C-alpha positions as CSV (number, residue, x, y, z in Angstrom):
1,X,205.8,79.3,62.7
2,X,208.7,79.8,64.8
3,X,208.7,81.6,68.1
4,X,210.4,84.4,66.7
5,X,208.2,84.9,63.7
6,X,205.2,85.0,66.0
7,X,207.0,87.6,68.5
8,X,207.7,89.7,65.5
9,X,203.9,89.4,64.5
10,X,202.9,90.2,67.8
11,X,205.1,93.4,67.8
12,X,203.7,94.7,64.4
13,X,200.0,93.7,65.3
14,X,200.4,95.7,68.6
15,X,202.0,98.6,67.0
16,X,199.3,98.5,64.0
17,X,196.3,98.0,66.5
18,X,197.6,100.9,68.8
19,X,197.8,103.1,65.7
20,X,194.4,102.0,64.6
21,X,192.8,102.8,68.1
22,X,194.5,106.0,68.4
23,X,193.3,107.2,65.0
24,X,189.9,105.7,65.3
25,X,188.5,107.4,68.4
26,X,189.7,109.1,71.4
27,X,187.0,107.7,73.6
28,X,187.3,104.1,72.3
29,X,188.0,102.6,75.8
30,X,187.8,105.7,78.1
31,X,183.9,105.2,78.9
32,X,183.7,101.5,78.3
33,X,180.1,101.4,77.3
34,X,178.7,98.2,76.0
35,X,179.2,99.6,72.6
36,X,182.9,100.1,73.5
37,X,183.5,96.8,75.2
38,X,182.0,94.7,72.1
39,X,184.2,96.5,69.8
40,X,187.4,95.8,71.9
41,X,186.4,92.1,72.1
42,X,186.1,92.1,68.6
43,X,189.3,93.9,67.8
44,X,191.2,91.4,70.2
45,X,189.8,88.4,68.4
46,X,190.4,89.9,64.9
47,X,194.0,90.9,65.7
48,X,194.8,87.7,67.3
49,X,194.4,85.8,63.9
50,X,197.3,88.0,62.5
51,X,199.2,86.9,65.3
52,X,198.9,83.2,65.1
53,X,198.8,83.0,61.1
54,X,195.0,81.7,61.2
55,X,194.1,84.4,58.7
56,X,196.0,86.7,56.1
57,X,198.2,89.0,57.9
58,X,197.6,92.3,55.7
59,X,193.5,91.3,55.7
60,X,193.5,91.0,59.2
61,X,195.1,94.5,59.8
62,X,192.7,96.0,57.4
63,X,189.8,94.2,59.1
64,X,190.8,95.6,62.1
65,X,190.9,99.2,61.1
66,X,187.4,98.6,59.2
67,X,186.1,97.6,62.7
68,X,187.6,100.7,64.6
69,X,186.4,103.2,61.7
70,X,182.8,101.6,61.9
71,X,183.0,102.0,65.6
72,X,184.0,105.9,65.1
73,X,181.3,106.3,62.5
74,X,178.5,105.0,64.6
75,X,179.7,106.8,67.7
76,X,179.8,110.2,65.6
77,X,176.3,109.3,64.1
78,X,175.1,108.9,67.6
79,X,176.5,112.1,68.8
80,X,174.6,113.9,65.8
81,X,171.4,111.9,66.0
82,X,169.6,112.0,69.2
83,X,167.4,108.8,68.5
84,X,170.8,106.7,67.6
85,X,172.3,107.3,71.1
86,X,170.1,105.3,73.1
87,X,170.1,102.6,70.9
88,X,173.8,102.4,70.5
89,X,174.8,103.2,73.9
90,X,171.8,102.6,76.1
91,X,169.7,105.1,78.5
92,X,170.6,106.1,81.8
93,X,168.2,104.6,84.4
94,X,167.3,106.6,87.6
95,X,167.3,104.6,90.7
96,X,166.6,107.2,93.6
97,X,164.5,110.3,92.9
98,X,163.9,112.9,95.8
99,X,164.9,110.2,98.1
100,X,162.5,107.6,97.0
101,X,164.3,104.3,95.8
102,X,162.8,102.9,92.4
103,X,162.8,99.1,93.3
104,X,161.4,98.3,89.8
105,X,164.1,100.3,88.0
106,X,166.7,98.6,90.2
107,X,165.2,95.0,89.3
108,X,165.0,95.8,85.7
109,X,168.6,96.8,85.4
110,X,170.2,94.3,87.8
111,X,171.4,96.7,90.4
112,X,171.1,95.2,93.9
113,X,170.5,97.0,97.2
114,X,174.1,96.6,98.3
115,X,175.3,98.0,94.9
116,X,173.3,101.0,95.5
117,X,174.4,101.3,99.2
118,X,178.1,101.3,97.8
119,X,177.5,103.7,95.4
120,X,175.8,106.2,98.0
121,X,178.8,105.7,100.2
122,X,181.4,106.0,97.6
123,X,180.0,108.8,95.4
124,X,178.0,110.8,97.8
125,X,179.4,109.9,101.4
126,X,175.9,109.1,102.8
127,X,174.2,105.9,103.9
128,X,170.7,106.9,103.7
129,X,168.7,107.2,100.3
130,X,166.5,109.9,101.6
131,X,169.2,112.5,101.5
132,X,169.5,111.8,98.0
133,X,168.2,114.0,95.1
134,X,168.9,111.6,92.4
135,X,170.9,108.4,91.7
136,X,171.5,107.3,88.2
137,X,172.9,104.1,86.7
138,X,174.5,105.9,83.7
139,X,175.0,104.3,80.3
140,X,178.8,103.3,81.0
141,X,177.4,101.2,84.0
142,X,178.5,103.6,86.8
143,X,176.0,105.0,89.2
144,X,176.2,108.9,89.9
145,X,174.6,110.2,93.2
146,X,173.4,113.8,93.7
147,X,172.7,114.7,97.6
148,X,169.5,116.9,98.1
149,X,170.2,120.2,98.9
150,X,169.6,120.9,102.5
151,X,169.2,124.4,104.1
152,X,171.6,125.2,106.9
153,X,170.5,124.4,110.3
154,X,171.0,126.7,113.4
155,X,172.3,124.7,116.3
156,X,173.2,127.3,118.7
157,X,172.8,131.2,119.2
158,X,174.6,132.6,122.2
159,X,175.4,136.1,123.1
160,X,178.7,136.8,125.2
161,X,180.3,140.2,126.0
162,X,178.2,142.0,123.5
163,X,178.8,139.4,120.8
164,X,176.4,137.4,119.2
165,X,177.6,134.0,117.9
166,X,175.4,131.7,115.6
167,X,176.5,128.2,115.2
168,X,175.1,126.4,111.8
169,X,175.5,123.0,110.5
170,X,176.0,122.9,106.5
171,X,174.9,119.8,104.9
């Protein structure tokens, strides 16, 4: 196969793969759960065979379309069937509940203390787990953090010239 033929095959496979992915699922690579990543890797592997000529061109494109269609079908079924979603996409794992870090859950899912600290800083702007209501390792591998609702604290009350001033701190 010449370089020109391979370049033409690359162009055609790229256009076909883009069309297949766009038609197959809008969320294909947007949320990047393990379910999505596996399909992306497999699609790349299948489509590469059409480029280098190691498999029949048309059959390879059809195979890629079937793979993305299967992904769409399973994603749709997981949306409609509550029991299938956790099997295909996983379950969220609570890492902090009401300020208490669940070290066993962290160990089980492979989240280190530094990973959790980073998520607290970037997601909630805090460094202390005790001010976190909930931190969850989501199904897509990201950690979401919700700070605890803290009531306002009165810092200072003063009266000057008949006007009362109250300073409060909102956390």
